[in-house]
C-alpha positions in Angstrom: -34.9 8.1 -25.9 -36.0 4.5 -25.3 -34.0 1.7 -23.8 -33.4 0.1 -27.2 -31.8 3.2 -28.6 -29.7 3.6 -25.4 -28.5 0.0 -25.8 -27.5 0.7 -29.4 -25.6 3.8 -28.4 -23.8 1.9 -25.7 -22.8 -0.7 -28.2 -21.5 2.0 -30.5 -19.4 3.5 -27.7 -18.1 0.1 -26.6 -17.2 -0.8 -30.2 -15.4 2.5 -30.7 -13.5 2.1 -27.4 -12.4 -1.4 -28.4 -11.1 -0.2 -31.8 -9.3 2.8 -30.3 -7.6 0.6 -27.7 -6.5 -2.0 -30.3 -5.2 0.6 -32.7 -3.2 2.4 -30.0 -1.7 -0.7 -28.5 -0.9 -2.7 -31.6 -0.5 -0.1 -34.4 0.3 3.4 -33.0 2.1 2.1 -29.9 4.3 4.7 -28.2 2.8 6.7 -25.3 -0.7 6.1 -26.8 -0.2 2.4 -26.5 1.2 2.6 -23.0 -1.7 4.7 -21.7 -4.2 2.5 -23.5 -2.7 -0.7 -22.0 -2.8 0.8 -18.5 -6.4 2.1 -18.9 -7.5 -1.3 -20.3 -6.2 -3.2 -17.4 -6.7 -0.9 -14.4 -10.0 0.8 -15.3 -11.8 -0.4 -18.4 -11.6 -4.1 -17.6 -13.2 -3.9 -14.1 -15.9 -1.5 -15.3 -16.8 -3.8 -18.2 -16.8 -6.9 -16.0 -19.5 -5.2 -13.9 -21.3 -4.3 -17.1 -21.2 -7.9 -18.3 -22.8 -9.1 -15.1 -25.5 -6.4 -15.3 -26.1 -7.3 -19.0 -26.5 -11.0 -18.1 -29.2 -10.1 -15.6 -31.0 -7.9 -18.2 -30.9 -10.7 -20.7 -32.5 -13.1 -18.2 -35.2 -10.5 -17.5 -35.8 -9.9 -21.2 -36.1 -13.6 -21.9 -38.6 -13.9 -19.1 -40.6 -11.1 -20.7 -40.1 -12.5 -24.2 -38.4 -9.4 -25.4 -35.7 -9.1 -28.0 -32.1 -9.6 -26.7 -30.0 -9.0 -29.8 -28.5 -5.7 -28.7 -28.0 -7.0 -25.2 -26.1 -10.1 -26.6 -23.8 -7.7 -28.5 -23.3 -5.6 -25.3 -22.4 -8.8 -23.4 -19.9 -9.8 -26.1 -18.2 -6.4 -26.2 -18.1 -6.0 -22.4 -16.5 -9.5 -22.0 -13.9 -8.6 -24.6 -13.1 -5.3 -22.9 -13.1 -7.1 -19.5 -10.6 -9.7 -20.7 -7.5 -7.7 -19.5 -8.7 -8.3 -15.9 -7.1 -11.7 -16.3 -3.8 -10.0 -17.0 -4.2 -7.5 -14.2 -4.1 -10.4 -11.7 -1.5 -12.4 -13.6 -4.0 -15.2 -14.2 -3.0 -14.8 -17.8 0.6 -13.6 -18.1 1.0 -11.4 -21.2 3.9 -9.1 -22.0 3.2 -5.6 -23.3 3.4 -6.0 -27.1 6.5 -4.1 -27.9 9.4 -5.3 -30.0 12.8 -4.8 -28.4 14.5 -4.6 -31.8 12.2 -1.9 -33.1 11.6 0.4 -30.1 14.1 3.3 -30.0 16.2 4.6 -28.5 17.7 1.7 -26.6 20.6 2.4 -24.4 23.6 0.4 -23.2 24.9 1.5 -19.8 27.5 0.6 -17.3 26.4 -1.9 -14.6 25.1 0.0 -11.5 26.8 -2.3 -9.0 30.4 -3.3 -8.6 30.1 -6.9 -7.3 28.8 -10.2 -8.5 25.1 -9.8 -9.1 22.2 -12.0 -9.9 19.2 -10.9 -12.1 16.1 -11.5 -10.0 13.8 -10.4 -12.8 14.8 -9.2 -16.3 14.8 -9.7 -20.0 12.3 -9.6 -22.8 10.2 -12.6 -21.9 7.3 -12.4 -19.5 8.4 -15.7 -17.9 11.7 -14.2 -16.8 10.5 -10.7 -16.1 7.2 -10.8 -14.2 5.5 -8.5 -13.5 7.7 -5.8 -15.2 7.1 -7.1 -18.8 3.3 -6.9 -18.3 3.5 -3.1 -18.0 4.5 -0.7 -20.8 6.6 1.6 -18.5 8.7 -1.3 -17.1 8.7 -3.5 -20.2 12.4 -4.1 -19.9 13.1 -3.4 -16.3 15.5 -5.3 -14.0 15.5 -6.3 -10.4 19.0 -7.0 -9.2 20.1 -9.0 -6.1 23.2 -10.5 -4.6 23.8 -13.7 -2.6 22.3 -14.4 -0.2 18.8 -13.5 -1.4 15.3 -15.0 -1.2 16.1 -16.4 2.3 12.9 -15.4 4.1 14.6 -13.3 6.7 13.1 -10.1 7.9 16.5 -8.7 8.8 17.8 -6.5 6.0 21.4 -7.0 6.9 21.0 -10.7 6.0 20.7 -9.9 2.3 23.8 -9.6 0.2 22.8 -6.5 -1.7 21.6 -4.4 1.2 23.7 -1.2 1.7 25.8 -1.8 -1.4 27.0 1.2 -3.4 25.1 2.2 -6.5 27.2 3.4 -9.4 25.7 5.9 -11.9 25.3 3.8 -15.1 25.3 6.8 -17.4 26.2 10.5 -17.6 23.2 12.7 -17.1 21.3 15.2 -15.0 19.5 14.3 -11.8 15.8 15.2 -12.1 14.6 13.5 -8.9 16.4 12.5 -5.8 14.4 11.3 -2.8 15.6 9.3 0.3 13.2 10.2 3.1 11.3 6.9 3.4 12.3 4.3 6.0 13.5 0.9 4.8 10.8 -1.6 5.5 11.4 -5.1 6.9 11.8 -7.8 4.2 8.6 -9.8 3.3 6.3 -7.1 4.6 3.9 -4.7 2.9 4.4 -1.5 5.0 5.6 0.7 2.2 4.6 4.3 1.6 5.1 4.6 -2.1 5.7 1.9 -4.8 9.1 3.2 -5.9 10.4 4.2 -2.5 13.6 6.1 -2.3 14.9 6.8 -5.7 17.1 8.6 -8.2 15.9 9.6 -11.7 18.5 10.6 -14.3 17.9 12.4 -17.6 20.4 10.8 -19.9 22.8 13.1 -21.8 23.0 11.0 -24.9 19.3 10.3 -25.6 17.3 12.7 -23.5 15.4 9.7 -22.1 15.3 8.7 -18.4 16.9 6.1 -16.2 15.0 5.2 -13.0 16.6 3.5 -10.0 14.3 2.6 -7.1 14.2 1.1 -3.6 17.3 2.9 -2.3 18.3 3.1 1.4 17.1 5.9 3.5 19.5 8.9 3.8 22.0 7.2 1.4 21.6 9.4 -1.7 24.7 11.5 -2.5 23.2 13.6 -5.4 20.6 16.3 -5.6 18.2 17.6 -8.3 20.1 19.5 -10.9 23.4 17.8 -10.3 25.2 16.4 -13.3 26.6 12.9 -12.7 29.3 11.1 -14.7 29.2 7.4 -15.5 30.9 5.6 -12.6 30.0 8.1 -9.9 28.8 6.6 -6.6 25.3 8.0 -6.1 23.6 6.1 -3.3 23.1 2.7 -1.6 20.7 -0.2 -2.2 17.9 -0.4 0.4 14.5 -1.8 0.9 12.1 1.1 0.6 8.9 1.1 -1.4 6.9 -1.8 -2.7 9.6 -4.5 -2.4 9.7 -8.0 -0.8 13.4 -7.9 0.0 16.4 -5.6 -0.7 17.1 -5.2 -4.4 17.9 -2.6 -7.0 15.2 -1.8 -9.6 16.3 -0.1 -12.8 14.5 0.7 -16.0 14.7 3.1 -19.0 11.7 5.1 -20.3 10.9 7.9 -22.7 8.8 10.2 -20.6 10.0 12.3 -17.6 8.7 10.4 -14.6 8.3 13.6 -12.6 5.7 14.8 -15.1 3.5 11.7 -15.8 0.1 11.5 -14.3 0.7 7.9 -13.3 3.9 5.9 -13.2 2.5 3.4 -15.7 1.7 6.2 -18.2 5.1 5.9 -19.8 6.8 4.1 -22.6 9.5 1.7 -21.5 12.6 1.5 -23.6 15.2 -1.3 -24.1 18.1 -1.3 -21.6 21.3 -3.2 -22.0 24.6 -3.4 -20.0 28.1 -3.0 -21.1 30.3 -6.1 -20.9 27.4 -8.3 -21.9 26.5 -9.3 -25.5 25.0 -6.2 -27.1 21.9 -8.2 -28.2 21.4 -9.9 -24.9 19.1 -8.8 -22.1 20.1 -10.6 -18.9 17.2 -12.8 -17.8 16.1 -14.2 -14.4 18.9 -16.1 -12.8 21.6 -14.6 -15.0 24.8 -14.1 -13.0 26.8 -10.9 -13.8 30.5 -11.0 -12.9 32.3 -7.7 -12.8 35.8 -7.6 -14.2 
């Protein structure tokens, strides 16, 4: 097979890949869309960016040798389109995963997981108020919760209002993962072991979907795998484990069992609301939640 035929085959494969990604993300959605979105950003975009540079070099060589470049131009165009998500990977272009909060089901309304005045660090449906969560399918409607004082630049965890606060089970369900062996790291450092850190994952009785709570304090978790918790039970304490700049509680709702996914981003995030707040309202960045 000559180079021209190989080039045509490559263009066919790139075209097919582009069509499949677009169909999965914008039409089929669900888990197919979530996986396609992740693959497009983490793997396909970097590979196609390299391919684009190689193709430019081949075009220059072909022009110097006065050879046809039509197929190479098509390769360059397709590779640049497929490389486009690299801008989203590094948040140069801030784009939320294209899912409609009013159409994705099931949504769930839960009790608030803390029992004191809390500020939403990141949250809501808009990418501007929920970065980087909203840019990933799995954490499309995740929240990072903090308490005063926060964002103070201190490395001392005790200086942060939310550190060591009790976490209340927001929902009734079964514990499918309970882990609290990681040390809390100093604030504003990157010495984490895993991205989620110490955590509790709950399979929700009502929906069969999953609620994830991350960045808990070491040795603070009061539940084990297989335990059934009731809404309102104290289950652990807020810490600063995992990929986190300062103490906060991360919470999100997803369809897939997080203990069985190949990668944490290979999951479909689902809408999450809190009782006591307007049913249609997702608290956004800066929203203050007062507990009655």
